[in-house]
C-alpha positions in Angstrom: -11.2 7.7 -24.0 -13.5 7.7 -21.0 -12.8 9.8 -17.9 -11.0 7.8 -15.2 -12.8 7.6 -11.9 -10.7 7.7 -8.8 -12.3 4.6 -7.5 -11.3 2.6 -10.6 -8.1 0.9 -9.8 -6.7 -2.4 -11.0 -5.0 -3.7 -7.9 -4.5 -3.1 -4.2 -0.7 -2.7 -4.0 2.0 -2.5 -1.3 0.5 0.5 0.4 -2.7 -1.4 1.0 -0.6 -4.3 2.4 1.3 -2.0 4.7 -1.9 -0.4 6.0 -3.5 -3.8 6.7 -0.3 -5.0 8.3 -0.2 -2.1 10.7 -3.9 -2.5 11.5 -3.4 -6.3 12.1 -0.2 -5.9 14.1 -1.9 -4.8 17.3 -4.4 -7.7 17.6 -1.8 -10.2 16.4 0.8 -9.1 19.0 -1.9 -9.1 21.7 -3.0 -12.6 20.7 0.5 -14.0 20.5 1.4 -12.4 23.8 -1.4 -14.3 25.5 -0.8 -17.6 23.7 2.8 -18.2 24.9 4.0 -19.0 28.4 5.3 -16.1 30.4 8.7 -17.9 30.9 9.7 -17.7 27.2 11.7 -15.0 25.7 10.0 -11.8 24.6 11.3 -12.3 21.1 9.0 -15.3 20.5 5.6 -13.5 20.9 6.9 -10.4 19.0 8.1 -12.4 16.0 5.0 -14.6 16.1 2.8 -11.4 16.1 4.8 -9.9 13.2 4.5 -13.1 11.1 0.8 -13.5 11.8 0.2 -9.9 10.9 2.2 -10.2 7.7 0.4 -13.4 6.7 -3.1 -12.0 7.4 -2.3 -8.8 5.5 -1.0 -10.9 2.6 -4.2 -13.1 2.6 -6.5 -10.1 2.8 -4.6 -8.2 0.0 -4.7 -11.3 -2.2 -8.5 -11.6 -1.6 -9.0 -7.9 -2.4 -6.9 -8.2 -5.6 -8.9 -11.2 -6.7 -12.2 -9.3 -6.3 -10.8 -6.2 -8.1 -9.4 -8.3 -11.0 -12.7 -10.1 -11.4 -14.6 -6.8 -11.3 -12.2 -5.3 -13.9 -12.6 -8.4 -16.2 -16.4 -8.0 -16.1 -16.2 -4.3 -16.8 -13.8 -4.8 -19.7 -16.0 -7.5 -21.2 -19.1 -5.3 -20.9 -17.3 -2.4 -22.5 -16.3 -4.7 -25.4 -19.9 -5.8 -25.9 -21.0 -2.2 -26.0 -18.5 -1.3 -28.6 -19.5 -4.4 -30.7 -23.2 -3.3 -30.5 -22.3 0.2 -31.6 -20.4 -1.0 -34.6 -23.3 -3.1 -35.8 
């Protein structure tokens, strides 16, 4: 069994989502604060910023997972080809 590299992982999990959410929270809150009228309740821009940050973190983690899975699929198929060549 080959040695596992620390960069070889199959998916970006919840920790990745939380980190991206926290990074996106600041800009999303700032943007939503400037989008709404000053007369509205403070709860509206706060909730809008949280929702936008959660959606953007979800989209980014989905994209990263898609790339990681495609890379893993290519790696597994190339390993299978190598083992087939070694057997023949």
